[in-house]
DOMI-512384 format. One record per residue: x, y, z of N, C-alpha, C, CB in turn. Coordinates in steps of 0.02 Angstrom, whole numbers, plus 32768, in hexadecimal, padded with zeros to 4 digits. Glycine has a CB too. Layout:
<rs>
  nc1  nc2  nc3 cac1 cac2 cac3  cc1  cc2  cc3 cbc1 cbc2 cbc3
    X    Y    Z    X    Y    Z    X    Y    Z    X    Y    Z
...
</rs>
This chain:
<rs>
  nc1  nc2  nc3 cac1 cac2 cac3  cc1  cc2  cc3 cbc1 cbc2 cbc3
 380F CF8B BF21 382C CF62 BEEA 37F5 CF56 BEB8 3849 CF1E BF04
 3807 CF68 BE7B 37D6 CF60 BE46 37ED CF29 BE16 37CB CFA2 BE1F
 37BC CEFF BE01 37CB CEC8 BDD2 37A2 CED3 BD93 37BC CE81 BDF2
 37C3 CEE1 BD5C 37A1 CEEC BD1C 37A4 CEAC BCF2 37C0 CF29 BCF6
 376B CE94 BCE1 3767 CE58 BCB6 374B CE6C BC72 373B CE20 BCD6
 3772 CE65 BC3F 375C CE73 BBFA 374C CE31 BBD7 3792 CE9D BBD3
 370D CE24 BBCE 36F8 CDE7 BBAC 36F2 CDF4 BB61 36B5 CDCC BBC8
 3712 CDCB BB3A 370E CDD1 BAF0 36F0 CD91 BAD3 3754 CDDE BAD0
 36C8 CD9A BA9D 36A8 CD61 BA7C 36CB CD54 BA39 365B CD6E BA71
 36DE CD15 BA2E 36FE CD02 B9EF 36CA CCF1 B9BA 372F CCC6 B9FA
 36D1 CD0F B980 36A3 CD01 B948 36C7 CCD6 B914 368A CD44 B928
 369E CCA9 B8F0 36BB CC7E B8BC 36C8 CC38 B8D4 36FB CC9C B8A3
 36F0 CC14 B8AE 36FE CBCE B8BB 3747 CBC5 B8CE 36EE CBA2 B87F
 3750 CB95 B8F9 3795 CB84 B90A 37B2 CB58 B8D3 3799 CB61 B94F
 37F2 CB4D B8D5 3814 CB24 B8A2 37FA CADD B8A3 385F CB25 B8AD
 37EE CAC3 B8DE 37D5 CA7E B8E4 378F CA78 B8C6 37D4 CA67 B92D
 3765 CAAA B8D6 3721 CAA8 B8BA 3722 CAAE B86E 36F6 CAE1 B8D8
 3750 CAD7 B854 3755 CADF B80B 376B CA9E B7EA 3786 CB17 B7FA
 379B CA7C B809 37B2 CA3C B7ED 377A CA08 B7EF 37EF CA23 B814
 3754 CA07 B825 371D C9D7 B829 36E9 C9E5 B7F4 36FC C9D9 B870
 36D8 CA26 B7EA 36A7 CA38 B7B6 36C0 CA25 B771 3699 CA83 B7B9
 3700 CA30 B763 371C CA1E B722 3719 C9D2 B717 3764 CA37 B71B
 3729 C9AD B74C 3727 C963 B746 36E0 C94B B738 3741 C943 B786
 36AF C968 B75C 366A C954 B750 3653 C967 B70A 363B C975 B784
 3668 C9A3 B6F3 3655 C9B8 B6AF 3673 C98B B67A 366B C9FF B6A4
 36B3 C97A B682 36D3 C94D B652 36B3 C908 B652 371E C947 B661
 36A2 C8F0 B68D 3681 C8AE B691 363E C8B0 B66E 3678 C899 B6DA
 3617 C8E5 B67A 35D6 C8EB B659 35DD C8F1 B60E 35AF C927 B675
 360F C918 B5F8 361B C91E B5B0 362F C8DC B591 3652 C953 B5A2
 3659 C8B6 B5B4 366D C874 B59A 3632 C845 B594 36A3 C855 B5C7
 3605 C848 B5C5 35C9 C81D B5C3 359D C830 B587 35A1 C822 B604
 3593 C872 B57D 356A C888 B545 3589 C873 B502 3561 C8D5 B547
 35CB C87C B4FC 35ED C868 B4BE 35E7 C81D B4B3 3637 C87D B4BF
 35EF C7F6 B4E8 35EA C7AD B4E2 35A4 C798 B4CC 35FC C78C B524
 3571 C7B8 B4E9 352C C7A9 B4D5 3521 C7BA B48C 34FA C7CF B502
 353B C7F3 B476 3532 C808 B430 3556 C7D8 B401 354D C84F B426
 3593 C7C5 B412 35B9 C796 B3E7 3595 C753 B3E4 3601 C78E B402
 357D C73A B41D 355A C6FA B41E 351B C6FD B3F4 3549 C6E6 B466
 34F5 C734 B3F9 34B9 C73B B3D1 34C9 C73E B387 3492 C77A B3E6
 34FF C761 B375 3513 C765 B32E 3527 C721 B313 354C C797 B325
 354F C6FC B33A 3564 C6B9 B325 3528 C68B B31E 3596 C69B B357
 34F9 C68E B34D 34BD C665 B349 3494 C676 B30C 3493 C66D B389
 348D C6B6 B2FE 3466 C6CB B2C3 3486 C6B3 B283 345F C717 B2C2
 34C8 C6B9 B27E 34EB C6A1 B242 34E5 C656 B23B 3534 C6B7 B243
 34EB C633 B273 34E5 C5EA B271 349F C5D4 B25B 34F5 C5CC B2B5
 346C C5F5 B275 3428 C5E5 B261 341C C5F6 B218 33F6 C60A B28C
 3438 C62E B200 3431 C641 B1BA 3452 C60E B18D 344E C686 B1AE
 348E C5F7 B1A0 34B1 C5C5 B178 348A C583 B178 34F8 C5B9 B193
 346D C571 B1B2 3446 C533 B1B5 3407 C538 B18A 3433 C524 B1FE
 33E7 C572 B18A 33AC C57B B161 33BD C578 B117 3389 C5BD B172
 33F6 C597 B105 340B C593 B0BF 341A C54B B0AA 3449 C5BF B0B4
 343B C526 B0D7 344A C4E0 B0C8 340A C4B8 B0BF 3475 C4C2 B0FF
 33D9 C4C2 B0EB 339A C49F B0E5 3375 C4B2 B0A5 336E C4AD B122
 3377 C4F2 B093 3355 C508 B056 3377 C4EA B019 3356 C555 B052
 33BA C4E9 B018 33DD C4C9 AFE0 33CE C47F AFDD 3429 C4D5 AFE7
 33C9 C45F B017 33B8 C418 B018 3373 C40B AFFE 33BF C3FC B05E
 3342 C435 B012 32FE C42D AFF8 32FB C438 AFAD 32CF C45E B01B
 3322 C46A AF94 3323 C476 AF4C 3340 C43A AF27 334B C4B5 AF3C
 3378 C41F AF41 3398 C3E5 AF21 336A C3A9 AF21 33DA C3D4 AF43
 3349 C39B AF5A 331C C361 AF5D 32E0 C36B AF30 3305 C356 AFA5
 32C5 C3A8 AF2D 328C C3B5 AF01 32A0 C3AD AEB8 3270 C3FB AF0E
 32DB C3C7 AEA6 32F3 C3C0 AE61 32FE C377 AE4F 3334 C3E8 AE57
 331F C352 AE7B 332C C30C AE6D 32EC C2E3 AE6A 335B C2EE AEA2
 32BD C2F1 AE97 327E C2CA AE97 3257 C2D5 AE57 3253 C2DE AED4
 3256 C313 AE3E 3233 C320 ADFF 3255 C2FB ADC5 3231 C36B ADF0
 3297 C2FD ADC3 32BB C2DC AD8C 32B4 C290 AD91 3305 C2F0 AD8D
 32B9 C275 ADCE 32B5 C22C ADD6 326F C213 ADC4 32C7 C218 AE1E
 323C C23A ADD5 31F8 C225 ADC3 31F0 C220 AD77 31C5 C257 ADDE
 3218 C246 AD51 3214 C243 AD08 323F C20B ACEC 3228 C285 ACEA
 3265 C1E8 AD15 328F C1B3 ACFD 3267 C17C ACDB 32B7 C196 AD36
 327B C16C AC9D 3257 C139 AC77 321B C153 AC51 3241 C103 ACA4
 320D C194 AC56 31D3 C1B0 AC32 31E1 C1AF ABE7 31C3 C1F8 AC4A
 31B3 C194 ABC1 31B9 C18E AB78 3178 C1A2 AB56 31CE C146 AB64
 315B C1D7 AB6E 311C C1EC AB50 30E4 C1BC AB62 3123 C1F1 AB05
 30BD C1AB AB31 3084 C17E AB3D 309A C135 AB42 3051 C185 AB06
 30DA C126 AB30 30F3 C0E3 AB37 3110 C0DC AB7D 3129 C0D2 AB01
 30F6 C0AD ABA4 3107 C0AA ABEA 3147 C087 ABFB 30D1 C08A AC0E
 3168 C065 ABCD 31A4 C03E ABDE 31DD C051 ABAF 3196 BFF2 ABDA
 3219 C055 ABCB 3254 C065 ABA3 327A C027 AB8D 3282 C092 ABCA
 3264 BFED ABA0 3288 BFB0 AB8E 3256 BF7D AB72 32AE BF93 ABCA
 3272 BF4A AB53 3247 BF16 AB37 3245 BF18 AAEB 3201 BF1B AB54
 3221 BEEA AACC 321E BEE8 AA83 31FA BF23 AA64 31FD BEA8 AA6D
 31D7 BF4B AA8C 31B2 BF83 AA6F 31DD BFC1 AA68 3176 BF93 AA9B
 321E BFBE AA79 324C BFF6 AA72 3284 BFE1 AA42 326A C00C AAB7
 328E C009 AA0D 32BF BFF9 A9DA 32F4 C030 A9D8 329D BFF0 A994
 3332 C01D A9E4 3369 C04D A9E2 3388 C04C A99D 339E C03D AA19
 337C C081 A976 3397 C085 A931 33D2 C0B4 A92C 3360 C09D A902
 33F1 C0C7 A964 342A C0F4 A962 3466 C0D2 A941 343C C10C A9A8
 348F C0FA A920 34C9 C0E1 A8FD 3504 C0DA A92E 34DC C10F A8C1
 3512 C09D A943 354A C08D A970 354A C0BA A9AD 358C C094 A94B
 3516 C0B5 A9D7 3515 C0DD AA15 3549 C0C2 AA46 34CF C0DE AA35
 3562 C0EB AA74 3592 C0D2 AAA6 3571 C09F AAD5 35AF C10C AACF
 359B C077 AAF4 3580 C044 AB22 355B C064 AB5D 35B9 C019 AB3C
 356C C0A2 AB6D 354B C0C3 ABA5 3505 C0DD AB94 3575 C0FC ABBE
 34F1 C0D8 AB55 34AD C0ED AB41 347C C0B6 AB55 34A9 C0FC AAF4
 345D C0BE AB8F 3432 C08B ABAC 33F0 C0A9 ABC4 3456 C067 ABE6
 33C8 C0C6 AB98 3389 C0E4 ABAE 3356 C0B2 ABC8 336A C10B AB75
 3361 C072 ABBA 3331 C040 ABD0 332E C039 AC1C 3342 BFFD ABB2
 3361 C053 AC40 3361 C04D AC89 333B C085 ACAB 33A8 C04D ACA2
 3330 C0BD AC8A 330A C0F3 ACA9 3333 C11B ACDB 32CD C0D8 ACCA
 334A C0FA AD10 3372 C11B AD44 33AE C0EE AD54 3347 C128 AD85
 33E9 C10C AD55 3427 C0E8 AD66 344D C10F AD9B 3453 C0DD AD26
 3475 C0EB ADC2 349C C10C ADF6 34DF C0EA AE00 3475 C10C AE37
 350F C112 AE17 3552 C0F9 AE25 3569 C114 AE68 3584 C10C ADED
 3585 C0E8 AE91 359E C0FA AED3 35E8 C10C AECE 3594 C0C0 AF06
 35FB C144 AEED 3641 C158 AEEE 366A C127 AF17 3649 C19F AF0A
 36A6 C119 AF01 36D1 C0EA AF24 36E3 C102 AF69 3710 C0DE AEFC
 36E4 C0D5 AF99 36F4 C0E7 AFDE 36BB C106 B005 372D C115 AFDE
 367F C106 AFE8 3645 C121 B00B 360F C0EC B00F 362A C161 AFE7
 35E0 C0F8 B03B 35A6 C0CC B044 3567 C0F7 B042 35AB C0A4 B086
 352D C0D7 B039 34EF C0FE B03B 34E9 C125 B07D 34B2 C0D0 B033
 34DD C165 B077 34D9 C190 B0B2 351A C1B3 B0C3 34C4 C169 B0EC
 3551 C1A3 B0A0 3590 C1C5 B0AD 358E C20C B092 35CB C19E B08D
 35A2 C23C B0BC 35A2 C282 B0A8 35EA C29A B0A3 357A C2AE B0DC
 35FB C2B6 B069 363D C2D2 B05F 3635 C31C B04C 3664 C2AB B027
 364F C347 B077 364B C38E B069 3681 C3A1 B037 3652 C3B8 B0AA
 366F C3C8 B005 369E C3DE AFD2 36A3 C42A AFD4 3689 C3C5 AF8C
 36DD C443 AFC4 36E8 C48B AFC2 36D4 C4A5 AF7E 3732 C49D AFD2
 36D0 C4E7 AF78 36C0 C505 AF38 36F9 C4FC AF08 36B0 C550 AF41
 36E7 C4F9 AEC8 3719 C4F3 AE92 3743 C4B4 AE99 3745 C531 AE91
 3725 C47D AEB0 374A C43F AEB5 3756 C424 AE6F 3724 C40B AEE1
 3791 C407 AE64 37A2 C3EE AE22 377A C3AF AE12 37EE C3E0 AE1E
 375C C3AD ADD7 3736 C372 ADC2 3765 C340 ADA1 36FD C386 AD92
 3750 C302 AD9F 3777 C2CD AD80 374B C2A7 AD4F 3795 C29D ADB6
 376A C285 AD20 3745 C25E ACEF 372B C21F AD10 3772 C24D ACB3
 36F1 C208 ACF8 36D1 C1CD AD15 36EA C18C ACF6 3687 C1D2 AD0E
 371C C18F ACCB 3735 C150 ACAF 3769 C130 ACDC 3753 C15D AC6A
 3763 C13C AD1D 378E C11C AD4E 3766 C0EA AD76 37AF C152 AD7C
 3788 C0C9 ADA4 3767 C096 ADCD 3749 C0B3 AE0C 3798 C05E ADDF
 3743 C0F5 AE10 3729 C114 AE4E 36DF C106 AE57 3736 C15E AE4E
 36B9 C100 AE21 3671 C0F8 AE26 365E C0B0 AE15 364C C12A ADF8
 3634 C093 AE3E 361D C04E AE34 35D1 C04D AE34 363A C01F AE6A
 35B5 C01B AE13 356C C014 AE10 355B BFCD AE24 3550 C025 ADC9
 352D BFAE ADFF 3516 BF6B AE10 354F BF39 AE07 34DA BF57 ADE4
 354E BF02 AE2D 3585 BED1 AE28 358C BEB2 ADE3 357A BE99 AE5A
 3554 BEAE ADBE 3558 BE8F AD7C 3575 BEBC AD46 3515 BE7B AD67
 3581 BEFB AD56 359E BF28 AD25 356F BF39 ACEC 35DB BF0A AD09
 352E BF36 ACF8 34FE BF46 ACC3 34FD BF90 ACB5 34B8 BF2D ACD5
 34FF BFB9 ACE9 34FE C002 ACE0 3544 C019 ACCB 34E8 C026 AD21
 3548 C035 AC90 3587 C04E AC74 3589 C099 AC7C 3590 C039 AC29
 35BA C0B1 ACA2 35BD C0F9 ACB1 35D8 C11E AC74 35E8 C106 ACEF
 35BA C158 AC62 35D6 C17F AC2B 3614 C1A5 AC41 35A1 C1B1 AC11
 363D C1B8 AC12 367A C1DE AC21 3667 C227 AC26 36B1 C1D2 ABEB
 3660 C23F AC63 3651 C285 AC71 367E C29D ACA9 3605 C28F AC83
 367B C2DC ACB8 36A0 C2F8 ACF1 3673 C2FC AD2E 36BC C33E ACDF
 368B C2E4 AD66 3663 C2E2 ADA3 368E C2F7 ADDE 3645 C29C ADAF
 366D C30B AE14 3690 C31F AE51 36A6 C2E0 AE76 3662 C34B AE7F
 36E4 C2DB AE8B 36FB C29F AEAF 36D2 C293 AEEE 3745 C2A5 AEC1
 36CA C254 AF00 36A5 C23E AF3C 365B C24E AF3A 36C4 C25E AF79
 3641 C25F AEFF 35F9 C26C AEF9 35D9 C234 AED0 35EC C2B2 AED8
 359D C221 AEE3 3579 C1EE AEBE 355C C20B AE7E 3540 C1D0 AEE9
 354D C1E0 AE4F 3534 C1F5 AE0D 34F2 C1D3 AE00 3567 C1E4 ADD4
 34C2 C1FA ADE8 3481 C1DF ADD4 3473 C1F7 AD8D 3448 C1F6 AE05
 345B C1C9 AD64 344A C1DA AD1F 3401 C1C7 AD12 347A C1B5 ACEC
 33DD C1F5 ACF4 3395 C1ED ACE9 3387 C1F0 AC9F 336C C223 AD10
 3362 C1BF AC87 334E C1BD AC40 3304 C1CC AC3C 335E C177 AC21
 32F2 C1FD AC14 32AC C20D AC09 32A6 C239 ABCB 328D C231 AC46
 326A C23C ABB0 325C C266 AB76 324B C2AC AB8E 3223 C248 AB4B
 326D C2DE AB72 3261 C324 AB84 325D C34D AB44 3299 C33F ABB3
 3248 C38B AB4D 3245 C3B8 AB13 3200 C3B9 AAF4 3277 C3A4 AAE0
 31FC C3D7 AAB9 31BC C3DF AA97 31A8 C39D AA76 31C0 C417 AA63
 3168 C394 AA71 314C C359 AA50 3123 C36F AA14 3120 C32F AA81
 3122 C346 A9E1 30FC C355 A9A4 30EA C316 A980 3124 C384 A977
 30BA C31C A953 30A4 C2E3 A92C 30CF C2D8 A8EF 305C C2EC A917
 30D0 C29A A8D6 30F5 C286 A89A 30C4 C284 A860 3119 C241 A8A4
 30D2 C2AB A82C 30A6 C2AD A7F2 30B5 C273 A7C2 30AD C2EF A7CD
 30F6 C264 A7B8 3108 C22E A789 314F C218 A798 3102 C247 A740
 315D C1D9 A785 31A0 C1BC A78A 31B2 C19F A746 31A4 C185 A7C2
 31E6 C1BA A727 31FC C1A3 A6E5 3239 C176 A6EF 320D C1DF A6B7
 3235 C139 A6D6 326B C10A A6DD 32A8 C121 A6B5 3256 C0C4 A6C7
 32E3 C113 A6D0 3321 C126 A6B0 335A C11A A6DF 331F C16E A699
 3396 C130 A6CA 33D2 C129 A6F4 33F3 C16D A6FC 3403 C0F5 A6D6
 33E4 C191 A730 33B4 C181 A765 336C C192 A750 33C6 C1A7 A7A6
 333B C17A A774 32F5 C18B A764 32E7 C1D5 A772 32C4 C15F A78B
 32B3 C1EF A752 329F C234 A75B 325E C236 A783 3297 C259 A717
 325E C25B A7B8 3223 C261 A7E3 3208 C2A8 A7DE 3234 C24F A82E
 31C9 C2AE A7CC 31AA C2EF A7C5 317B C2FB A800 3183 C2F4 A782
 3189 C331 A824 3160 C342 A85E 3125 C36D A849 3189 C366 A894
 30EF C368 A86E 30B4 C390 A85F 30BF C3DA A86D 3079 C377 A887
 30EA C3EA A89D 30F8 C42F A8AE 313F C435 A8C8 30C4 C44A A8E2
 3159 C472 A8CA 319C C47D A8E3 319F C470 A92E 31B4 C4C6 A8D4
 31CD C445 A943 31D3 C433 A989 3218 C443 A9A5 31C5 C3E8 A993
 323F C46C A982 3280 C482 A99B 32B5 C44D A99A 3278 C49A A9E0
 32B6 C421 A968 32E8 C3EC A963 3329 C40A A948 32D0 C3B2 A935
 3361 C3F5 A967 33A3 C40A A951 33CA C3CD A938 33C9 C42D A98A
 33FC C3DA A90E 3426 C3A3 A8F4 3448 C37F A92F 345B C3BE A8C2
 3449 C33D A92B 3467 C310 A95D 343B C307 A99B 34AA C32A A972
 33FF C323 A99B 33D0 C315 A9D2 33BA C2CD A9D0 3393 C344 A9CE
 33B3 C2AF AA0C 3396 C26C AA10 334A C273 AA15 33B2 C245 AA4E
 3327 C24C A9ED 32DE C250 A9E9 32BF C20D A9F8 32C8 C26A A9A5
 3281 C20F AA0F 325A C1D3 AA1B 321B C1D8 A9F1 3248 C1CB AA67
 3211 C1A7 A9C6 31D5 C1A4 A99D 31AB C16A A9B7 31E7 C19A A950
 316E C179 A9CB 3145 C147 A9EC 30FD C14D A9D4 3149 C14D AA38
 30DB C113 A9D0 3093 C112 A9C2 306D C0F7 A9FE 3085 C0E6 A984
 308B C0FC AA3A 306E C0E5 AA79 306E C099 AA80 3028 C0FF AA80
 3086 C075 AA4D 308E C02D AA51 30D6 C018 AA46 3061 C00B AA1D
 30F9 C03C AA1A 313F C030 AA0E 3163 C073 AA0A 3149 C008 A9CC
 31A5 C071 AA11 31CD C0AE AA10 3210 C0A0 A9EF 31D7 C0CB AA57
 322A C0D3 A9CC 326B C0CF A9AC 3297 C108 A9C6 3265 C0D2 A95F
 32D6 C0F8 A9D6 3307 C12C A9E5 332A C13E A9A4 333A C113 AA1B
 3329 C17E A992 3349 C196 A955 3371 C1D5 A966 3315 C1A4 A91D
 339C C1E8 A937 33C4 C225 A93F 33BC C24F A901 340E C214 A94D
 33B3 C290 A90B 33AA C2BE A8D3 33ED C2CA A8B0 338B C301 A8EA
 33F4 C2B2 A872 3431 C2BC A84C 3430 C300 A829 343A C285 A818
 33F6 C317 A816 33ED C358 A7F5 33A7 C370 A802 33FC C354 A7A8
 339F C3B1 A805 335D C3D0 A812 3350 C403 A7DB 335A C3F1 A859
 3318 C3FA A7B8 3304 C428 A783 32C1 C445 A795 3301 C403 A73E
 32BE C487 A797 327F C4A9 A7A7 3259 C4B7 A767 328C C4EC A7CD
 321E C499 A762 31F5 C4A4 A727 31CF C4E6 A72F 31C3 C46A A71C
 31CA C50E A6F9 31A4 C54D A6FE 315A C53F A708 31AF C578 A6C0
 3137 C56A A72B 30F0 C55F A735 30CA C563 A6F3 30D3 C591 A766
 3093 C53E A6EC 306D C540 A6AE 3051 C585 A6A1 3035 C50C A6AF
 304E C597 A661 3034 C5DA A64F 2FE9 C5DD A659 3046 C5EA A605
</rs>
């Protein structure tokens, strides 16, 4: 009696092994994708935070420079008192350069309140009761357009080119001759000072004299 045994070897993967390999591969792929998505979200969040900090630093730097100039009147150190003469023709009640710096709080907010606004938000006129200042009502807000729920700061200071005064001819209005061209335009507000007193004036007309031959 003869017994023949034919042994055969199976090559490849069984169905169960293939399913297990596919499951492990999908799991690994999901982990890699999750790590990539998390890293991308973190990078975008950090970039947005850095942009916000940079914008905040720019705004604070800009405001600090402007506020430091509040009340600057050239060599005259004070914007109020008997040494300042306002000669403007019927200026509005909101023309108050003697204060240097003024501020108004938006209604319904307190110091430190943060209100996020979207782009292209509609502005409103400030002649409403939304903005309040000191209890005595000394600060008079000008009628301008402002973003709702935002505070308002107004800074008074002398800016632009400076030049010497050659002569002042009395009249109605008086004629002021500058020593050199300083870029004055019609309706510009000007400050004339000798470091002891100052006058607020407005340019009604500007005539450029030809240079001497």
